[in-house]
C-alpha positions as CSV (number, residue, x, y, z in Angstrom):
1,M,0.0,-0.4,0.1
2,A,1.4,3.4,-0.3
3,T,1.9,5.4,2.4
4,V,0.5,9.3,1.3
5,M,2.6,12.1,2.8
6,K,0.6,16.2,2.9
7,T,2.4,19.2,3.7
8,T,-1.5,20.6,4.1
9,G,-5.2,19.1,4.7
10,M,-5.1,15.7,3.1
11,K,-5.7,12.7,5.5
12,T,-2.9,9.9,5.1
13,P,-4.2,6.1,5.5
14,D,-4.0,4.7,8.7
15,S,-2.2,1.8,7.5
16,T,0.8,1.1,5.7
17,T,3.0,-2.2,4.1
18,P,7.2,-1.4,5.4
19,G,9.3,-1.2,2.0
20,S,6.4,0.6,0.3
21,Q,7.3,3.8,-1.4
22,T,6.1,6.8,0.2
23,M,4.2,9.3,-1.7
24,K,4.2,12.8,-0.8
25,I,1.9,15.8,-2.3
26,T,2.8,19.4,-2.4
27,P,0.4,21.8,-2.8
28,L,1.8,24.7,-5.7
29,S,-0.7,27.4,-5.4
30,A,-3.5,28.6,-3.2
31,A,-5.6,28.0,-6.5
32,C,-4.7,24.9,-7.4
33,G,-2.3,22.6,-8.5
34,A,0.2,20.0,-6.7
35,E,3.9,18.1,-6.8
36,I,3.8,14.7,-6.8
37,T,6.9,12.8,-5.8
38,G,7.9,9.4,-4.5
39,V,6.4,7.7,-7.8
40,D,7.8,6.4,-10.4
41,L,5.6,6.1,-13.6
42,T,7.0,4.1,-15.0
43,Q,6.8,0.6,-13.1
44,D,3.1,-0.8,-12.5
45,L,1.1,0.5,-9.3
46,T,-0.8,-0.9,-7.0
47,P,-4.6,-0.2,-6.7
48,E,-3.5,1.6,-3.5
49,T,-1.1,4.5,-4.8
50,V,-3.6,4.7,-8.2
51,A,-6.5,5.1,-5.7
52,A,-4.2,7.9,-4.3
53,I,-3.5,9.6,-6.8
54,R,-7.4,10.2,-7.7
55,Q,-7.9,11.0,-4.6
56,A,-5.0,13.8,-4.6
57,W,-6.3,14.5,-8.2
58,N,-9.6,15.0,-7.0
59,D,-8.1,17.6,-4.2
60,H,-5.7,19.7,-6.2
61,I,-7.0,19.2,-10.3
62,V,-3.8,19.0,-11.7
63,L,-1.2,17.3,-10.6
64,V,3.0,17.5,-11.5
65,F,5.5,14.4,-11.5
66,R,8.9,15.9,-12.3
67,G,11.4,14.3,-13.7
68,Q,9.8,11.5,-15.2
69,K,11.8,8.9,-18.3
70,I,8.7,7.2,-20.0
71,T,8.3,6.4,-23.2
72,Q,4.8,6.5,-24.7
73,E,3.6,3.4,-24.0
74,Q,4.3,3.6,-20.4
75,Q,2.6,7.3,-20.6
76,L,-0.8,5.1,-22.1
77,R,-0.4,2.8,-19.4
78,F,-0.4,4.8,-16.7
79,A,-3.0,6.4,-18.3
80,S,-5.2,3.7,-18.9
81,Y,-5.4,3.2,-14.6
82,F,-8.2,6.8,-14.7
83,G,-10.3,4.9,-17.5
84,N,-10.2,4.0,-21.2
85,L,-8.5,6.3,-23.2
86,G,-9.9,9.0,-25.5
87,K,-9.1,8.6,-29.5
88,R,-8.0,12.0,-31.2
89,K,-11.5,13.5,-31.7
90,N,-10.5,15.4,-34.9
91,A,-11.4,11.7,-36.6
92,L,-14.7,12.2,-35.4
93,F,-15.5,15.3,-38.4
94,N,-14.5,16.1,-41.9
95,P,-11.3,15.0,-44.0
96,E,-10.5,18.5,-43.7
97,L,-10.2,19.2,-40.2
98,Q,-9.3,15.5,-39.5
99,K,-5.7,17.0,-42.4
100,R,-4.9,19.9,-39.9
101,N,-5.1,18.3,-36.7
102,H,-3.0,14.7,-38.9
103,G,0.7,15.2,-37.7
104,T,3.6,12.9,-39.7
105,Q,4.4,11.5,-36.3
106,Q,1.2,10.9,-34.6
107,N,2.0,6.8,-34.8
108,D,-1.5,6.3,-32.5
109,P,-5.2,7.1,-32.4
110,N,-4.9,8.3,-29.0
111,V,-1.8,10.4,-28.9
112,L,-1.6,13.9,-29.7
113,L,2.1,15.9,-30.6
114,V,1.2,19.6,-29.6
115,S,4.0,20.7,-31.2
116,N,5.1,23.5,-33.6
117,I,8.3,21.9,-35.3
118,K,7.6,20.6,-38.7
119,E,10.0,18.1,-40.7
120,N,10.3,18.3,-45.2
121,G,7.5,20.8,-44.7
122,E,5.1,19.1,-42.4
123,P,3.9,19.5,-38.8
124,I,5.3,16.6,-36.7
125,G,2.3,17.2,-34.6
126,A,-0.4,20.0,-33.8
127,F,-1.8,23.0,-32.0
128,G,2.2,24.4,-31.6
129,E,2.8,27.6,-32.1
130,G,2.5,31.0,-29.7
131,E,-0.2,31.6,-27.7
132,M,-3.5,29.4,-26.8
133,W,-6.4,30.7,-24.9
134,F,-7.9,29.4,-21.7
135,H,-10.7,26.2,-23.3
136,I,-11.6,23.0,-22.0
137,D,-10.0,19.7,-24.2
138,S,-13.0,18.8,-26.7
139,G,-15.2,21.1,-25.0
140,Y,-16.7,21.0,-28.8
141,A,-17.9,17.1,-28.3
142,Q,-20.5,15.1,-26.8
143,N,-18.4,14.3,-24.2
144,P,-15.4,15.6,-23.6
145,Y,-12.3,14.3,-21.9
146,N,-12.3,13.1,-17.8
147,Y,-8.5,13.4,-17.9
148,T,-5.3,14.9,-20.1
149,F,-2.4,14.2,-19.7
150,L,1.1,15.9,-20.9
151,Y,4.4,14.7,-20.7
152,A,7.7,17.2,-21.8
153,L,9.6,16.0,-24.6
154,E,11.2,19.4,-25.9
155,L,11.2,22.6,-25.3
156,P,11.7,27.2,-26.0
157,S,14.0,28.6,-23.5
158,T,11.4,30.7,-22.3
159,G,7.8,30.9,-22.2
160,G,5.1,28.5,-23.3
161,N,3.9,27.6,-20.2
162,T,0.6,26.1,-19.7
163,Q,-2.4,28.0,-17.3
164,F,-4.6,26.3,-15.3
165,S,-7.7,27.8,-13.6
166,N,-9.5,25.9,-11.1
167,M,-13.7,26.3,-11.8
168,Y,-14.5,25.5,-8.8
169,M,-14.1,28.9,-7.5
170,A,-14.8,30.7,-10.5
171,Y,-18.5,28.5,-9.6
172,D,-18.4,29.9,-5.8
173,A,-17.3,33.2,-7.0
174,L,-20.9,34.1,-8.9
175,S,-23.4,35.7,-7.5
176,Q,-26.4,34.2,-6.6
177,E,-28.2,36.3,-9.3
178,L,-25.4,35.3,-11.8
179,K,-26.8,31.7,-10.6
180,E,-30.0,31.9,-11.3
181,R,-29.1,33.8,-14.5
182,Y,-27.7,30.4,-16.2
183,A,-29.4,27.6,-13.4
184,G,-31.0,25.3,-16.0
185,R,-29.2,27.3,-19.8
186,K,-26.7,25.7,-22.1
187,A,-23.9,27.0,-23.8
188,L,-22.8,25.9,-27.3
189,H,-18.7,25.5,-27.3
190,I,-17.3,24.9,-30.8
191,H,-14.1,24.7,-32.1
192,E,-12.4,26.2,-35.5
193,Y,-9.0,25.0,-34.8
194,K,-7.9,28.8,-33.7
195,R,-5.2,29.5,-30.9
196,S,-5.9,33.0,-29.5
197,E,-9.5,34.3,-32.2
198,K,-12.7,34.5,-31.6
199,V,-15.1,32.0,-33.2
200,E,-17.3,33.3,-36.1
201,I,-20.2,31.5,-35.9
202,G,-22.9,31.2,-39.1
203,T,-26.1,30.0,-40.2
204,D,-24.5,26.1,-40.8
205,L,-22.8,24.9,-37.5
206,S,-22.7,21.2,-39.4
207,K,-18.7,21.3,-40.3
208,A,-17.7,22.8,-37.3
209,P,-17.3,20.3,-33.9
210,H,-19.9,21.6,-32.3
211,Y,-22.0,20.9,-29.0
212,F,-23.9,22.4,-25.9
213,H,-23.1,22.1,-22.6
214,P,-24.9,22.9,-19.5
215,I,-23.5,26.0,-18.7
216,F,-22.8,25.2,-14.6
217,S,-20.8,20.9,-14.3
218,T,-21.4,18.9,-11.0
219,H,-18.6,16.6,-11.0
220,A,-19.3,12.9,-11.3
221,E,-17.0,12.2,-8.3
222,T,-16.5,15.4,-6.0
223,G,-20.2,16.6,-6.4
224,R,-19.3,20.0,-6.5
225,K,-20.1,22.2,-8.9
226,S,-18.1,24.2,-11.6
227,L,-18.6,26.7,-14.3
228,F,-18.5,25.1,-17.9
229,V,-17.2,27.9,-20.5
230,D,-14.2,28.6,-21.8
231,R,-12.6,31.9,-23.9
232,L,-11.8,29.7,-27.1
233,M,-14.5,27.8,-28.3
234,T,-17.7,28.7,-25.8
235,A,-19.1,30.8,-28.6
236,R,-22.6,31.5,-26.9
237,L,-25.6,30.9,-24.7
238,E,-29.4,30.1,-25.1
239,G,-31.4,31.9,-24.8
240,F,-29.8,35.1,-24.5
241,T,-29.7,37.7,-27.5
242,K,-27.0,38.6,-29.3
243,E,-25.8,42.2,-27.7
244,E,-26.9,40.4,-23.8
245,N,-24.0,37.1,-25.4
246,E,-21.4,39.1,-26.1
247,V,-21.9,40.8,-22.4
248,Y,-22.4,38.0,-20.2
249,L,-19.7,36.1,-22.0
250,E,-16.9,38.7,-21.2
251,E,-18.1,38.5,-18.2
252,L,-18.2,35.1,-17.1
253,Y,-14.6,34.2,-19.0
254,E,-13.5,37.5,-16.7
255,I,-14.4,35.4,-14.0
256,G,-13.1,32.5,-15.0
257,E,-9.6,33.9,-15.9
258,R,-8.7,35.7,-12.5
259,P,-5.7,35.2,-11.1
260,E,-6.5,34.5,-7.5
261,F,-8.0,30.8,-9.3
262,I,-5.0,30.5,-11.9
263,Y,-1.8,28.4,-11.5
264,E,1.2,28.7,-13.7
265,H,3.1,25.8,-14.3
266,K,6.4,26.6,-15.6
267,W,8.0,23.1,-17.8
268,Q,10.8,21.3,-17.0
269,L,11.7,18.5,-19.6
270,D,10.7,15.0,-18.8
271,D,7.6,16.9,-16.7
272,F,4.4,15.4,-16.8
273,V,1.1,17.1,-15.7
274,M,-2.2,16.0,-15.7
275,W,-5.3,17.2,-15.0
276,D,-9.3,16.7,-14.9
277,N,-10.7,18.6,-17.8
278,R,-14.0,18.9,-16.0
279,C,-13.3,21.3,-14.0
280,A,-10.3,23.0,-15.0
281,I,-9.4,25.9,-18.3
282,H,-6.3,25.7,-19.4
283,A,-4.2,28.1,-21.4
284,R,-1.1,28.2,-23.0
285,T,1.4,31.4,-23.2
286,W,3.6,32.9,-25.8
287,F,7.0,31.4,-26.7
288,P,9.6,32.2,-29.1
289,P,7.8,30.7,-32.8
290,E,11.5,29.7,-33.9
291,E,12.3,27.2,-31.1
292,R,11.4,23.9,-31.0
293,R,9.1,22.5,-28.4
294,L,7.0,18.9,-28.3
295,L,4.4,18.0,-25.7
296,R,2.7,14.4,-25.5
297,R,-0.8,14.1,-25.0
298,C,-3.6,11.6,-23.7
299,A,-6.2,11.5,-22.5
300,I,-8.9,9.6,-21.1
301,E,-12.8,9.5,-22.3
302,G,-15.5,11.3,-20.6
303,A,-19.4,11.1,-20.1
304,P,-22.2,13.5,-21.0
305,I,-21.6,17.0,-19.0
306,H,-24.9,17.0,-16.5
307,E,-25.5,20.1,-14.1
């Protein structure tokens, strides 16, 4: 059984196994995020260790493991402890969108290479250039990913940080008036593969991945409510005029992006970062476009979002 140590707040199991590894949990910010040490992700994990990691995940939303030398196969094996691996969502939509996200070195449908690197003029992965607004991974799909896992293989000299915002805190920060205004309503999430530009909504949505989800989401494991809205892909709120939408959406974006709700991860090589996609939004900061950046992503399939 894994022994769990935490610098603050979390309970420690009542019993331990002599000689077992000690998993230490160190919070990284007041908003979210914790560093996990004492766990080797290249090895098979016991059910007790997996359960301890899952509890830490529910407590902190974002988990960071540093100095992990893991292969693609080891990354997928570790991720599979937490559910069914999620295929790249582009395969579900039209051929043009699939082509944009192809990546010449993506050799597994469950793996996405997040990279700006090109070889022979062709991108080896996808989503790799410049700044990226706050978003929910596959929020445009009927079943968004539950979890995302990202491993750092190559990094620029500066920038390219990943910011995570705690959307439990965003929901809790809403006034009672706003909670009543949006209760029971849905929002349109749409993806046109842009990074830092507002999606333009046409009358025909059939060619773009999209889905209507509740504005508020209840987490299936923690039972907590979060704000399920993001600047990049949430394009319209149900039941309001165009003018109201512009005002209301900007208000929700700003609440979700308050600095006090955000943990910013400054990547180091061999960092392995995993987050709960149901209660966090994330963004990427700018980095020099001439410098290489390569991270390997996989995810866990989700379920319908319920208020």
